[in-house]
N, CA, C and O of each residue as an XYZ file, in Angstrom:
500
protein
N     -11.201      5.114      3.731
C     -11.402      3.439      3.854
C     -11.061      3.118      5.347
O     -10.374      3.704      6.184
N     -12.143      1.431      5.376
C     -12.197      1.328      6.933
C     -11.252      0.498      6.984
O     -10.595      0.120      6.014
N     -11.127      0.185      8.014
C     -10.303     -0.744      8.877
C      -9.940     -2.561      7.928
O      -8.910     -3.188      7.679
N     -11.165     -2.757      7.716
C     -11.107     -4.163      7.409
C     -11.040     -3.843      6.176
O     -10.177     -4.699      5.982
N     -11.205     -3.253      4.871
C     -10.610     -3.157      3.347
C      -9.075     -2.831      4.112
O      -8.971     -3.624      5.047
N      -8.451     -2.371      4.067
C      -7.103     -1.697      5.081
C      -6.300     -3.046      5.223
O      -5.168     -3.283      4.800
N      -7.185     -3.905      5.945
C      -6.148     -5.420      6.681
C      -6.166     -6.559      5.154
O      -5.295     -7.428      5.136
N      -7.032     -6.498      4.111
C      -7.098     -7.196      3.104
C      -5.886     -6.926      2.401
O      -4.810     -7.454      2.120
N      -6.820     -5.405      2.169
C      -5.708     -4.783      1.204
C      -3.909     -5.049      1.239
O      -3.181     -5.068      0.247
N      -3.430     -5.263      2.865
C      -2.003     -5.142      3.625
C      -2.026     -6.457      2.522
O      -0.882     -6.596      2.087
N      -2.701     -7.181      2.100
C      -2.549     -8.719      2.287
C      -1.578     -8.543      0.576
O      -0.470     -8.943      0.218
N      -2.649     -7.769     -0.101
C      -1.827     -7.456     -1.576
C      -0.077     -7.354     -1.441
O       0.636     -6.750     -0.639
N       0.203     -8.141     -2.484
C       1.757     -8.119     -3.113
C       2.103     -7.625     -4.241
O       3.170     -7.026     -4.375
N       1.113     -7.833     -5.369
C       1.630     -7.012     -6.595
C       0.315     -6.442     -7.051
O       0.243     -6.539     -8.276
N      -0.581     -5.973     -6.608
C      -1.764     -5.400     -7.107
C      -3.237     -5.989     -7.739
O      -4.336     -5.440     -7.822
N      -2.699     -7.574     -8.215
C      -3.842     -7.969     -7.823
C      -5.566     -8.041     -7.520
O      -6.672     -8.135     -8.051
N      -4.734     -7.900     -6.060
C      -6.596     -7.796     -4.943
C      -6.811     -6.455     -5.164
O      -7.980     -6.147     -5.398
N      -6.151     -5.747     -5.154
C      -6.555     -4.052     -5.487
C      -7.074     -4.157     -6.814
O      -8.060     -3.423     -6.759
N      -7.017     -4.615     -7.960
C      -7.880     -4.297     -8.895
C      -8.935     -5.168     -8.999
O      -9.870     -4.965     -9.773
N      -8.831     -6.437     -8.040
C      -9.813     -6.926     -8.129
C     -11.152     -6.493     -7.161
O     -12.307     -6.915     -7.213
N     -10.554     -5.522     -6.292
C     -11.701     -4.793     -5.623
C     -12.049     -3.621     -6.338
O     -13.226     -3.421     -6.636
N     -10.882     -2.586     -6.740
C     -11.839     -2.102     -8.344
C     -12.746     -2.623     -8.973
O     -13.918     -2.248     -9.012
N     -12.320     -3.420     -9.448
C     -13.461     -4.162    -10.728
C     -14.600     -4.283    -10.331
O     -15.527     -3.882    -11.035
N     -14.896     -5.048     -8.718
C     -15.835     -6.272     -8.685
C     -16.730     -4.491     -7.807
O     -17.961     -4.498     -7.782
N     -16.284     -3.722     -7.448
C     -16.937     -2.487     -6.662
C     -16.895     -1.463     -7.430
O     -17.647     -0.635     -6.917
N     -16.369     -0.972     -8.527
C     -16.461      0.109     -9.493
C     -18.100      0.587     -8.969
O     -18.977     -0.130     -8.486
N     -18.121      2.012     -9.257
C     -19.741      2.288     -9.257
C     -19.584      2.651     -6.994
O     -20.075      3.637     -6.443
N     -19.214      2.119     -6.650
C     -19.405      1.989     -5.272
C     -18.254      2.447     -4.228
O     -18.300      2.690     -3.022
N     -17.455      2.463     -4.949
C     -15.651      3.040     -4.276
C     -14.568      4.470     -5.270
O     -13.413      4.855     -5.452
N     -15.772      4.711     -5.575
C     -15.151      6.238     -5.936
C     -14.814      6.833     -4.877
O     -13.660      7.237     -5.019
N     -15.237      7.105     -3.860
C     -15.032      7.520     -3.086
C     -13.366      7.671     -2.007
O     -12.866      8.446     -1.193
N     -13.010      6.207     -2.780
C     -11.281      5.749     -1.915
C     -10.660      5.337     -2.907
O      -9.638      4.656     -2.816
N     -11.435      5.856     -4.484
C     -10.428      5.306     -5.675
C      -8.831      6.085     -5.196
O      -7.889      5.330     -5.437
N      -8.536      7.048     -4.755
C      -7.415      7.398     -4.644
C      -6.538      6.684     -3.239
O      -5.447      6.570     -2.680
N      -7.699      6.402     -3.216
C      -6.514      5.327     -2.213
C      -6.129      4.155     -2.446
O      -5.013      3.770     -2.093
N      -7.006      3.377     -3.091
C      -6.823      2.392     -3.895
C      -5.626      2.402     -4.960
O      -4.548      1.814     -4.871
N      -6.061      3.158     -5.909
C      -4.870      3.502     -6.748
C      -3.407      3.792     -5.744
O      -2.468      3.057     -6.048
N      -3.192      4.599     -4.809
C      -2.006      4.614     -4.082
C      -1.484      3.030     -3.309
O      -0.338      2.887     -2.882
N      -2.369      2.112     -3.247
C      -1.864      1.308     -3.128
C      -1.659      0.194     -3.569
O      -1.276     -0.818     -2.982
N      -2.021      0.433     -5.067
C      -1.716     -0.668     -6.424
C      -0.246     -0.322     -6.334
O       0.723     -1.013     -6.019
N      -0.375      1.150     -6.757
C       1.431      1.897     -6.691
C       2.543      1.576     -6.037
O       3.749      1.662     -6.271
N       1.805      1.144     -5.069
C       2.598      0.614     -3.861
C       3.407     -0.419     -4.084
O       4.624     -0.603     -4.085
N       2.515     -1.007     -4.259
C       2.719     -2.730     -4.771
C       2.750     -3.324     -5.769
O       2.983     -4.528     -5.659
N       2.520     -2.721     -7.254
C       2.584     -3.463     -7.803
C       4.135     -3.062     -8.198
O       4.473     -1.892     -8.016
N       5.177     -4.095     -8.784
C       6.249     -3.623     -9.143
C       6.925     -3.745    -10.647
O       8.014     -3.302    -11.013
N       6.169     -4.310    -11.228
C       6.087     -4.021    -12.429
C       5.251     -3.469    -13.444
O       5.606     -3.361    -14.617
N       3.743     -2.993    -12.836
C       3.153     -1.981    -13.507
C       2.131     -2.850    -14.219
O       1.251     -2.148    -14.716
N       1.955     -4.186    -14.437
C       1.138     -5.050    -14.689
C      -0.312     -4.449    -14.300
O      -0.837     -3.934    -15.287
N      -0.861     -4.396    -13.488
C      -2.063     -4.412    -12.695
C      -2.452     -2.661    -12.635
O      -3.531     -2.069    -12.623
N      -1.416     -2.317    -12.612
C      -1.328     -0.421    -13.207
C      -2.017      0.037    -14.291
O      -2.782      0.963    -14.561
N      -1.222     -1.420    -15.127
C      -1.659     -0.863    -16.123
C      -2.769     -1.741    -17.005
O      -3.135     -1.415    -18.134
N      -3.282     -3.034    -16.208
C      -4.659     -2.993    -16.083
C      -5.789     -2.200    -15.519
O      -6.899     -2.028    -16.023
N      -5.252     -1.678    -14.218
C      -6.527     -0.837    -13.759
C      -6.641      0.450    -14.372
O      -7.492      1.266    -14.017
N      -5.682      0.688    -15.420
C      -5.803      1.977    -16.020
C      -6.682      1.599    -17.793
O      -7.252      2.476    -18.442
N      -6.603      0.629    -18.084
C      -7.211      0.770    -18.891
C      -8.558     -0.064    -18.423
O      -8.733     -0.900    -19.309
N      -9.376     -0.174    -17.623
C      -9.991     -0.852    -17.232
C     -11.018      0.511    -17.033
O     -12.023      0.775    -17.692
N     -10.510      1.167    -16.071
C     -10.718      3.039    -15.848
C     -11.040      3.666    -16.810
O     -11.839      4.583    -17.000
N     -10.113      2.907    -17.644
C     -10.437      4.125    -19.245
C     -11.701      3.643    -19.733
O     -12.529      4.525    -19.958
N     -12.019      2.558    -19.931
C     -13.240      1.956    -20.585
C     -14.586      1.991    -19.901
O     -15.632      1.937    -20.547
N     -14.548      2.077    -18.655
C     -15.475      2.769    -17.821
C     -15.998      4.094    -17.880
O     -17.164      4.351    -18.181
N     -15.213      4.845    -17.620
C     -15.437      6.693    -17.997
C     -14.402      6.905    -18.023
O     -13.742      6.546    -17.048
N     -13.650      7.667    -19.259
C     -12.065      8.130    -18.644
C     -12.085      9.528    -18.381
O     -11.140     10.268    -18.105
N     -13.557      9.840    -18.535
C     -13.908     11.575    -17.848
C     -13.584     11.418    -15.883
O     -12.990     12.084    -15.035
N     -14.456     10.017    -15.922
C     -14.785     10.572    -14.333
C     -13.573      9.938    -13.669
O     -13.364     10.201    -12.485
N     -12.786      9.151    -14.310
C     -11.101      8.394    -13.606
C      -9.508      8.922    -13.999
O      -8.340      8.589    -13.797
N     -10.396     10.111    -14.790
C      -9.443     11.245    -15.992
C      -7.729     11.010    -15.014
O      -6.616     10.734    -15.463
N      -8.103     11.221    -13.832
C      -6.545     11.809    -12.697
C      -5.469     10.059    -11.822
O      -4.304      9.709    -11.633
N      -6.886      9.531    -11.585
C      -6.866      8.364    -11.876
C      -5.931      6.996    -12.657
O      -5.320      6.012    -12.240
N      -6.151      7.428    -13.619
C      -5.578      7.198    -14.923
C      -4.685      7.632    -15.177
O      -3.795      6.807    -15.387
N      -4.378      8.777    -15.299
C      -3.520      9.467    -15.198
C      -1.543      8.967    -14.301
O      -0.392      8.845    -14.721
N      -2.271      8.848    -12.936
C      -1.445      8.374    -12.282
C      -1.029      7.047    -12.356
O       0.088      6.714    -11.961
N      -2.015      6.078    -12.935
C      -1.746      4.276    -13.088
C      -0.474      4.831    -14.317
O       0.718      4.531    -14.267
N      -0.915      5.405    -15.011
C      -0.025      5.531    -16.983
C       1.438      5.837    -16.400
O       2.414      5.113    -16.600
N       1.441      7.163    -15.558
C       2.388      7.780    -15.018
C       3.396      6.616    -14.779
O       4.265      6.268    -15.578
N       3.042      5.838    -13.042
C       3.902      4.517    -12.735
C       3.970      3.585    -13.719
O       5.183      3.443    -13.877
N       3.391      2.833    -14.509
C       3.128      2.292    -15.420
C       4.444      2.398    -16.617
O       5.152      1.480    -17.031
N       4.458      3.161    -16.810
C       5.857      4.400    -17.354
C       7.236      3.410    -16.752
O       7.972      2.536    -17.210
N       7.104      3.956    -15.789
C       8.426      3.801    -14.723
C       8.561      2.275    -14.053
O       9.720      1.862    -14.072
N       7.708      1.484    -13.541
C       7.542      0.089    -13.705
C       7.497     -1.062    -14.475
O       7.737     -2.234    -14.186
N       7.062     -0.396    -15.757
C       7.244     -1.645    -17.329
C       8.754     -1.685    -17.750
O       8.957     -1.524    -18.953
N       9.857     -1.878    -16.930
C      10.918     -1.454    -17.535
C      11.532     -2.527    -18.646
O      12.530     -2.449    -19.363
N      10.613     -3.470    -18.507
C      10.734     -4.446    -20.223
C       9.743     -4.053    -21.583
O       9.857     -4.239    -22.794
N       9.066     -3.629    -21.005
C       8.056     -2.958    -21.935
C       6.999     -4.382    -22.399
O       6.877     -4.764    -23.563
N       6.442     -4.894    -21.432
C       5.291     -5.842    -21.556
C       4.488     -5.222    -22.197
O       4.065     -5.162    -23.351
N       4.266     -4.513    -20.728
C       2.757     -3.706    -20.964
C       2.115     -2.273    -21.504
O       0.952     -1.899    -21.654
N       3.090     -1.793    -21.673
C       2.768     -0.537    -22.331
C       2.288     -0.415    -23.794
O       1.665      0.512    -24.310
N       2.816     -1.811    -24.454
C       2.240     -1.399    -26.183
C       0.548     -1.592    -26.035
O      -0.217     -0.988    -26.786
N      -0.083     -2.812    -24.619
C      -1.402     -2.844    -25.044
C      -2.221     -1.308    -24.687
O      -3.158     -0.707    -25.212
N      -1.401     -1.072    -23.616
C      -1.397      0.291    -22.869
C      -1.698      1.441    -23.727
O      -2.639      2.140    -23.351
N      -1.098      1.774    -24.791
C      -0.436      2.692    -25.587
C      -1.753      2.713    -26.655
O      -2.075      3.782    -27.173
N      -2.446      1.542    -26.934
C      -3.963      1.494    -27.731
C      -4.575      1.277    -26.841
O      -5.023      2.337    -26.403
N      -4.834      0.569    -26.356
C      -6.050      1.214    -25.362
C      -6.592      2.224    -24.687
O      -7.708      2.176    -24.171
N      -5.511      3.590    -24.646
C      -6.191      5.068    -24.409
C      -5.354      5.220    -25.450
O      -5.532      4.026    -25.690
N      -4.489      5.609    -26.432
C      -4.617      6.365    -27.348
C      -5.536      5.693    -29.066
O      -5.877      6.189    -30.139
N      -5.589      4.385    -28.423
C      -6.311      3.650    -30.363
C      -5.225      3.241    -30.778
O      -4.182      3.043    -30.156
N      -5.477      3.102    -31.918
C      -4.639      1.917    -32.650
C      -4.338      2.431    -33.531
O      -3.515      1.959    -34.317
N      -4.992      3.722    -33.699
C      -3.696      4.127    -34.407
C      -3.072      5.618    -34.473
O      -3.066      6.574    -35.248
N      -2.441      5.183    -32.942
C      -1.883      6.601    -32.363
C      -0.672      6.629    -32.361
O       0.039      7.188    -31.526
N      -0.195      5.767    -33.696
C       1.767      6.153    -33.903
C       1.234      7.182    -35.681
O       2.037      7.838    -36.344
N      -0.027      7.027    -35.966
C      -0.230      8.536    -37.314
C      -0.842      9.743    -36.789
O      -1.101     10.716    -37.497
N      -1.129      9.658    -35.244
C      -1.234     11.085    -34.395
C       0.110     11.378    -33.557
O       0.288     12.427    -32.937
N       1.032     10.318    -33.619
C       2.056     10.609    -32.702
C       2.892     11.678    -32.384
O       3.249     11.580    -31.209
N       3.488     12.947    -33.107
C       3.570     14.345    -33.430
C       2.236     15.389    -32.666
O       2.719     16.515    -32.554
N       1.247     15.380    -32.301
C       0.257     15.382    -32.146
C      -0.065     15.692    -30.368
O      -0.146     16.629    -29.574
N      -0.209     13.690    -30.446
C      -0.002     13.468    -28.970
C       0.789     13.914    -28.097
O       0.456     14.650    -27.168
N       2.222     13.386    -28.389
C       3.453     14.214    -27.849
C       3.315     15.757    -27.579
O       3.230     16.378    -26.520
N       3.318     16.002    -28.361
C       2.617     17.564    -28.297
C       1.986     17.715    -26.893
O       2.504     18.253    -25.914
N       0.812     17.158    -26.979
C      -0.550     17.501    -25.806
C      -0.769     17.075    -24.795
O      -1.692     17.364    -24.033
N       0.823     15.647    -24.551
C       0.449     14.459    -23.591
C       1.712     14.223    -23.146
O       2.651     13.783    -23.809
N       1.699     14.535    -21.994
C       2.807     13.846    -21.422
C       3.280     12.956    -21.413
O       4.444     12.880    -21.808
N       2.361     11.491    -20.802
C       2.252     10.489    -20.557
C       2.621      9.640    -22.083
O       3.305      8.720    -22.530
N       1.752     10.559    -22.436
C       1.700      9.106    -23.645
C       3.327      9.560    -24.518
O       4.081      8.730    -25.026
N       3.536     10.952    -24.497
C       5.462     11.130    -24.579
C       6.642      9.962    -24.502
O       7.444      9.301    -25.161
N       6.014     10.280    -22.932
C       7.121      8.935    -22.146
C       6.937      7.957    -22.695
O       7.841      7.289    -23.197
N       5.667      7.646    -22.720
C       5.658      6.138    -23.821
C       6.251      6.007    -25.028
O       7.340      5.457    -25.190
N       5.531      6.528    -25.961
C       6.198      6.744    -27.370
C       7.330      7.029    -26.935
O       6.987      7.028    -25.752
N       8.358      7.264    -26.896
C       9.961      8.067    -26.589
C      10.186      6.184    -25.613
O      11.178      5.715    -26.172
N       9.847      5.455    -24.869
C       9.672      3.933    -24.412
C      10.202      3.047    -25.839
O      11.231      2.526    -26.268
N       8.805      3.254    -26.233
C       8.453      2.006    -27.413
C       8.988      2.429    -28.638
O       8.846      1.574    -29.512
N       9.741      3.792    -29.125
C      10.613      3.812    -30.012
C      11.371      4.891    -29.694
O      11.024      6.059    -29.868
N      12.696      4.416    -29.098
C      14.100      5.492    -28.897
C      14.262      5.559    -29.879
O      15.140      6.158    -29.259
N      14.417      5.605    -31.269
C      15.188      6.110    -32.326
C      14.184      7.433    -33.080
O      14.646      8.344    -33.767
N      12.799      7.239    -32.747
C      11.694      8.144    -32.577
C      12.797     10.066    -32.630
O      13.704     10.149    -31.802
N      12.653     10.842    -33.220
C      13.804     12.270    -32.972
C      12.110     13.152    -32.304
O      10.913     12.990    -32.541
N      12.609     13.724    -31.751
C      11.366     14.546    -30.615
C      11.689     15.536    -31.061
O      11.171     16.584    -30.677
């Protein structure tokens, strides 16, 4: 990441600037995507923009950005303590029918299991 971009992103207080940079430069910033995700993780205190970025990257190319999406989801689970953004995340990534496949998804995907556990605490695992 060049110094000018680092200076610009150092002004990011909540993840919005980083999210906008990713959205406006998708396809041209793949070589620094891990650094962009690192910055978002550092500044996003609520998980709002981590969720937005995970959803966006998933929609663009969930295979290419798999590792970044996984990291963003993991941090969103930790930071979205009030569960404001997790319901939208779970449907965007695992589909509207995720509840019908919850047992299968819990067994195969740790991030899903962690989200599902937070959204349905009474569910027995």
